[in-house]
C-alpha positions in Angstrom: 12.8 15.9 11.0 13.8 14.7 7.5 14.0 11.0 7.0 17.0 9.6 5.1 15.2 6.8 3.3 18.4 5.6 1.6 20.5 5.1 4.8 17.4 3.8 6.7 16.9 1.1 4.0 20.6 0.2 3.8 20.7 -0.2 7.6 17.8 -2.7 7.4 18.7 -4.5 4.1 22.3 -3.9 3.6 24.2 -2.0 0.9 24.2 -2.6 -2.8 27.5 -2.3 -4.5 28.5 -2.7 -8.2 31.9 -2.6 -10.0 31.4 -1.2 -13.5 33.7 -2.2 -16.3 34.3 1.4 -17.4 37.7 2.4 -15.8 36.7 6.0 -15.1 33.5 4.9 -13.2 35.2 2.0 -11.6 37.9 4.2 -10.1 35.4 6.7 -8.8 33.2 4.0 -7.1 36.2 2.2 -5.6 38.4 3.0 -2.7 41.3 1.3 -1.1 41.6 1.3 2.7 43.8 -0.3 5.4 41.0 -2.8 6.0 40.6 -3.7 2.3 38.8 -2.4 -0.7 35.5 -0.6 -0.5 32.8 0.2 -3.0 30.3 3.0 -3.0 26.7 1.9 -2.3 24.4 2.6 -5.2 21.6 3.5 -2.8 23.0 5.6 0.0 26.4 6.7 -1.4 28.5 5.4 1.5 31.5 3.2 0.9 31.0 -0.4 2.1 34.0 -2.6 2.8 34.2 -5.9 0.9 33.8 -7.2 -2.6 31.1 -5.7 -4.9 27.8 -7.5 -5.1 28.0 -7.4 -8.9 30.1 -6.3 -11.9 29.8 -5.6 -15.6 28.9 -2.7 -17.9 27.4 0.3 -16.2 24.3 -0.1 -18.4 23.6 -3.4 -16.7 24.0 -2.1 -13.1 21.0 -2.9 -10.9 18.4 -0.1 -10.7 18.2 0.5 -7.0 15.3 2.5 -5.7 16.6 5.5 -3.8 15.5 9.0 -2.7 12.0 9.9 -3.8 11.5 6.5 -5.5 12.3 4.8 -2.2 9.9 7.1 -0.3 7.1 6.3 -2.9 7.7 2.6 -2.4 7.2 3.0 1.4 3.9 4.8 0.8 2.8 2.1 -1.7 3.6 -0.6 0.9 1.6 1.2 3.6 -1.4 1.3 1.2 -0.8 -2.4 0.4 -1.0 -3.3 4.1 -4.2 -1.2 4.4 -5.7 -2.9 1.4 -4.8 -6.4 2.7 -6.4 -5.7 6.1 -9.5 -4.4 4.4 -9.6 -7.4 2.1 -9.4 -9.9 5.0 -12.1 -8.0 6.9 -14.4 -8.1 3.9 -13.8 -11.8 3.5 -14.9 -12.3 7.2 -18.0 -10.2 6.6 -18.8 -12.2 3.4 -18.4 -15.4 5.3 -20.7 -14.2 8.1 -23.4 -13.1 5.5 -23.2 -16.5 3.8 -23.5 -18.4 7.1 -26.4 -16.2 8.0 -28.2 -16.9 4.7 -28.1 -20.6 5.5 -29.4 -20.3 9.0 -31.5 -17.1 8.7 -34.6 -18.5 10.6 -32.6 -19.9 13.5 -30.7 -16.6 13.9 -33.9 -14.6 13.8 -35.5 -16.8 16.5 -32.3 -16.4 18.6 -32.3 -12.6 18.1 -36.0 -12.3 19.1 -35.3 -14.3 22.3 -32.4 -12.1 23.3 -34.4 -9.0 22.4 -37.2 -10.1 24.7 -34.7 -10.6 27.5 -32.9 -7.3 26.9 -35.9 -5.1 26.3 -36.9 -4.6 30.0 -33.2 -4.0 30.9 -32.8 -1.2 28.4 -36.3 0.2 29.3 -35.0 0.5 32.8 -32.3 2.9 31.5 -35.0 4.7 29.4 -33.9 3.3 26.1 -36.5 1.8 23.7 -34.9 -1.1 21.8 -37.9 -1.3 19.5 -37.0 2.2 18.1 -33.2 1.6 18.0 -31.7 2.2 14.6 -29.3 -0.7 15.1 -32.1 -3.1 16.0 -34.2 -1.8 13.1 -31.4 -2.5 10.7 -30.9 -6.0 12.0 -34.6 -6.7 11.7 -34.6 -5.6 8.1 -31.9 -8.1 7.3 -34.1 -10.9 8.4 -36.5 -9.9 5.7 -34.0 -10.4 2.9 -34.4 -13.5 0.7 -31.8 -16.3 0.8 -30.8 -15.6 -2.8 -30.3 -12.0 -2.1 -27.9 -12.7 0.8 -25.9 -15.2 -1.2 -25.5 -12.6 -3.9 -24.3 -10.0 -1.3 -21.8 -12.6 0.0 -20.5 -13.2 -3.6 -20.2 -9.5 -4.3 -18.3 -9.0 -1.1 -15.9 -11.8 -1.9 -15.3 -10.3 -5.3 -14.6 -6.9 -3.7 -12.3 -8.6 -1.2 -10.4 -10.3 -4.0 -9.8 -7.0 -5.8 -8.5 -5.5 -2.5 -6.1 -8.4 -1.9 -4.9 -8.4 -5.5 -4.2 -4.6 -5.1 -2.3 -5.3 -1.9 0.0 -7.8 -3.5 0.6 -5.6 -6.6 1.2 -2.5 -4.6 3.7 -4.3 -2.3 5.8 -5.2 -5.3 5.3 -1.8 -6.9 3.6 -3.2 -10.1 2.4 -0.6 -12.4 -0.8 -2.5 -13.3 -1.7 -2.6 -9.5 -1.3 1.2 -9.4 -3.8 1.6 -12.2 -6.1 -1.0 -10.6 -6.0 0.8 -7.3 -6.7 4.2 -8.8 -9.6 3.0 -10.9 -11.2 0.8 -8.2 -10.8 3.3 -5.5 -12.1 6.2 -7.6 -15.1 4.1 -8.6 -16.2 3.8 -5.0 -15.7 7.5 -4.0 -19.2 8.6 -5.2 -20.7 5.8 -3.1 -18.7 6.9 0.0 -19.8 10.5 -0.6 -23.5 9.4 -0.8 -23.1 7.5 2.4 -22.0 10.6 4.1 -25.2 12.4 3.0 -27.1 9.6 4.7 -25.1 9.5 8.0 -21.9 11.3 8.9 -19.3 9.5 11.1 -15.6 10.0 11.8 -14.8 6.6 10.3 -16.6 7.3 7.0 -14.9 10.7 6.7 -11.4 9.3 7.4 -12.0 6.5 4.8 -13.1 9.0 2.2 -10.1 11.3 2.8 -7.7 8.4 2.8 -9.0 6.9 -0.4 -9.1 10.4 -2.2 -5.5 11.1 -1.1 -4.5 7.6 -2.3 -6.0 8.2 -5.7 -4.4 11.6 -6.1 -1.0 10.5 -4.8 -0.6 7.4 -6.9 -1.9 9.0 -10.1 0.4 12.0 -9.7 3.5 10.4 -8.2 3.5 7.4 -10.6 2.5 9.6 -13.6 -0.5 7.4 -14.5 -2.9 8.2 -17.4 -0.3 10.4 -19.0 -0.1 12.8 -16.1 3.2 14.7 -15.6 4.7 13.1 -18.8 3.3 9.6 -18.3 5.2 6.4 -18.2 8.2 7.6 -20.2 8.8 10.4 -17.8 8.4 8.0 -14.9 11.0 5.6 -16.3 13.4 8.4 -16.9 12.9 9.6 -13.3 13.7 6.1 -12.1 16.8 5.8 -14.2 18.1 9.2 -13.1 17.8 8.0 -9.5 20.6 5.5 -10.0 23.8 6.7 -8.3 25.8 5.1 -11.1 24.1 7.3 -13.7 24.5 10.4 -11.4 28.3 9.6 -11.2 28.5 9.0 -14.9 26.9 12.4 -15.7 29.0 14.3 -13.2 32.1 16.1 -14.3 33.9 15.7 -10.9 33.8 12.8 -8.4 31.2 13.0 -5.6 32.9 13.4 -2.2 31.6 13.0 1.3 30.8 9.3 1.3 31.7 7.6 4.6 33.1 4.1 5.1 31.0 1.5 6.7 31.4 -2.2 7.5 29.8 -4.6 5.1 
């Protein structure tokens, strides 16, 4: 099923209409009805009843994301939400590490006490906690120095900050955020691949695939680093997506737009 991103967005946010000063364009984007005048939406192409939202020269018409551009914006916002959730999670982990560094001895004693209580219970089910990988990992953390744990917490916070900055920039489709996302995500791909050589899990594989696809999609779709013509080609693609410019370039009026209520 093909999604009509233009009409879907207009249904949620409303239509965007514009009355150009040029008589030929103005006539083709305007229609008179029994209920009043109507103007063609720059996003979906349907006629919307009511006054236009703006007017002026066609060159100053709002550049409304539509079609492929609108679909790309939806993908960027999906990635923005994923980055925001990851950033918040990393902040929580960093906070836990910092608190643990300030009460390491007390947490160790509490852990040992619970381990002594749970050891016979797990032994009853033929599970040796002393040789459990999880328990072993936790015991290793108790051997880390306070300064080392504080450094880990600071690095985690820095990483979380990058993720949150990416999220905000991607949500508003800022080009600098797209570059930041590609560079930062690609930099961690070798580490994620190395982790898979140590231990394979479904979550690690899914994370690696998602990040690799995000890098490829953003770099190619947004024409970063000079790919597919670079920024100039990207801006030309955005301008060509404007219905006003499509109308201006056409030799005959575009028919088939329906009338909708404002």
